[in-house]
N, C-alpha and C positions, 0 to 999 in steps of 0.2 A: 411552608406547608401550613394548611389551615388547621384550625382547632375545631373539630366537630363537637356539637353539643349532644348530650344524651338523647334529646328529642330527634336530632337529625340522624343519629345512629339507629334509633328505633324505627324511624321512617324507612330508612334504607333496608333494614332487616325485614320489615313488613313488605316492602316492594320485592325483595328477594323471595319471600315466601309465595307471593302471588305468581312469580316467574316459574315456580316449581309446580303449579297447578298442571295436572297431566294434559289437558287440552291445549292450554297456552304453550306448554313445553313443546308439544308436537308441532303446533303452528310455527313457533320460532324455528324449530329445526328444519321444517320444510322450506321456510323462506331462506334460511341461511345456506341450505344445500341444494335447493331446487328452483330458485327464482332468480333468473338472469335475463330480464327483458332488455333487448337491444333497441327496441322501438315501442312507441305507444301501442302499436297494433299487436306486438308481442305480449305486452302486459294485458291488453284486452282479452286476447286469446287464452292466456294462462289463468286470468282471473274472471272467467265467465260468471256472470251473476247466477246465484242459486247453486254454485258448485261448492264442494268442501274446500277446495283450494282458495276460493274467494272468501269464504268465511274465515278460514285460517289467516289469510293475509290481513283482513280487516281486524282480527283479534290481536294479532301481534303488532300491526302498525298502530292501532289505537292505544295499545298498552304503552308502547315507547313514546308515542306523541304525548300521552298523559305524563309519563315520567319526565320527559323533556320540559313540559310545561311547568312541572313542580320545580325542577332544577333551574330553569330560567328565572324563576321568581326568587331564587336564593334560599329555598327552603331545605336544601341539602348542602353539606360541605362539598364544594366542587372538587377540591383536591382529592378527598376520599373517594368520591364518586368516580372521577376520572381514572383514578388508580385501579379501580376494581372492575371496570367493564369497558368493552369496545363494541359490544353488540349493537347499541343503538346506531352507532356510526356505520356498522356493516349494513344493518337494514336500510338506513338512509342512502348509503352509497349505491345500492342496487338500482333504485329508480331515479337517482339524481340526474343522470344524463338526459332523461326524458321528462323531468319534472315540469319544465316550462310547458311542454306540449300537453302534459296531463292536466295541469292547472287550467290551461286554455280550454281544453275539450270539456272539462267538468264545470267551467266558469267558477272555479273555486281558487282564487288566488292565494288563500291561506293554507291550502292543502299541504301538509307536512311542514308548515312554517315553524312550529315549535322545534321539531327535530332539526330543521335546517339551522336555525339559530344556535341551537345547543351543539350540534355537530361541528359548526365552525369553531366554537370555543374548544371543544374536546380535541379536535384536530390540532389547533394551535398549541394547546396545552401539551399534548403528546409530542408534537414536533419539537417543541422547546427542549424537552427532556430526552428525546431519542430522535435526532435528525435522520430523516430518510425512512423512518419506520412506517409512516403512513403511506408513502409511495410504494413501499414493499408490500403492504397489505393490499393496496389496489392492484398490484401486479398479480398477487395470489388470487384475488377475486377474478381477474381477467383469465388466468389459467383454469380456474374452476369453471368458468363460463364456457370456454373453448372445449374443455373435456365434456361438459354436459351436451353441448351442441354436437360434438363428434359421436357421442353415445346414442343420440337421437337420430342421427343421420343414417 
């Protein structure tokens, strides 16, 4: 287990404070519970420019991309960070299957690159400590997506 410095703990607490901002909290909640794109077209429809849902997605995604960039540079104790949150992985997992198409369509090969790198390490870290847990999370997300699709049908 790593030894977090006081500066790293202060940074993590500050990032947690930012997560509690009401608009960001609502944006994160919407993505976690109401964003399940199966194709790039689904994502485009759900995230129409100028809509509140688009603004919320950009807010939450940019927050976690920023946090991932900070973590990727070693500015936080990774053990402490990985022990305390799975949310960036969940956010990344949702568009992961369509990410190559999304990057190609926007001509932005680095779109979600910080989260991608970060989530690979987070998943490996968690899998080492709890084998099978990440696949279980994926299955729960798939069930949530099916339930949402059924409710909309």
